[in-house]
C-alpha positions in Angstrom: 0.0 0.0 0.0 1.4 3.3 -1.1 0.7 6.5 0.8 1.4 10.1 -0.3 2.3 12.3 2.6 1.8 16.0 2.7 2.9 18.6 5.4 0.8 21.4 6.5 1.9 25.0 5.8 -0.1 26.2 8.8 0.9 23.8 11.5 4.4 22.4 12.1 4.6 18.6 12.2 1.1 18.1 11.0 0.9 15.6 8.1 -1.9 14.3 5.8 -1.6 10.8 4.3 -3.5 10.0 1.1 -4.1 6.8 -0.9 -3.9 8.7 -4.2 -1.3 11.4 -4.8 -2.9 14.8 -5.2 -6.4 13.5 -4.8 -7.9 15.4 -1.9 -11.6 14.6 -2.7 -12.0 12.3 0.3 -10.7 14.9 2.8 -13.5 17.0 4.4 -13.4 20.7 3.4 -13.1 22.0 7.0 -10.1 19.8 7.6 -8.4 21.0 4.4 -9.1 24.6 5.3 -7.5 24.1 8.8 -4.6 22.1 7.3 -3.7 24.8 4.8 -2.0 24.4 1.5 -0.7 20.8 1.4 3.0 20.5 0.5 4.1 17.1 -0.9 6.7 15.6 1.4 7.1 12.0 0.4 5.6 8.7 -0.8 5.8 5.7 1.5 5.3 2.1 0.8 3.5 1.0 4.0 3.5 -2.7 2.9 7.3 -2.7 3.4 7.2 -1.1 6.9 6.5 -2.5 10.3 6.2 0.9 12.1 6.2 4.6 11.6 8.1 7.0 13.9 5.2 8.9 15.5 2.0 7.1 14.7 0.7 3.5 14.7 1.1 2.1 11.2 -2.0 -0.1 11.6 -4.1 3.0 12.4 -2.7 4.7 9.3 -3.5 1.7 7.1 -7.0 1.3 8.6 -7.9 5.0 8.0 -6.5 4.9 4.5 -8.5 1.8 3.6 -11.7 3.1 5.2 -11.6 6.9 4.6 -8.9 7.4 2.0 -6.8 9.7 4.3 -5.1 9.9 7.7 -4.3 13.0 9.6 -1.1 12.9 11.8 -1.3 15.6 14.5 1.7 17.4 15.9 3.2 15.8 19.0 2.1 17.1 22.4 4.8 19.1 24.1 4.7 19.0 27.8 5.7 22.2 29.7 8.3 22.2 32.5 5.5 23.2 34.9 3.7 19.9 34.3 6.9 18.1 35.2 7.2 20.0 38.5 3.8 18.9 39.8 
């Protein structure tokens, strides 16, 4: 399974995975608007991978099969104050 990966120009470290390169027809309009102008980052062959660095590969595959896209949110950054409590 191939996935085309796009980075958001509005939010750092937010990525959109698509089944078909440059076909955003399956992505809801409000999500595209919030995502901003997609910038092509890479194409991944998910069939040849066991894992991805920040997301569960099985979740990605499931969303791609069922919805045609997967949205990877930026990582949550914990503040120093939270560590002090």
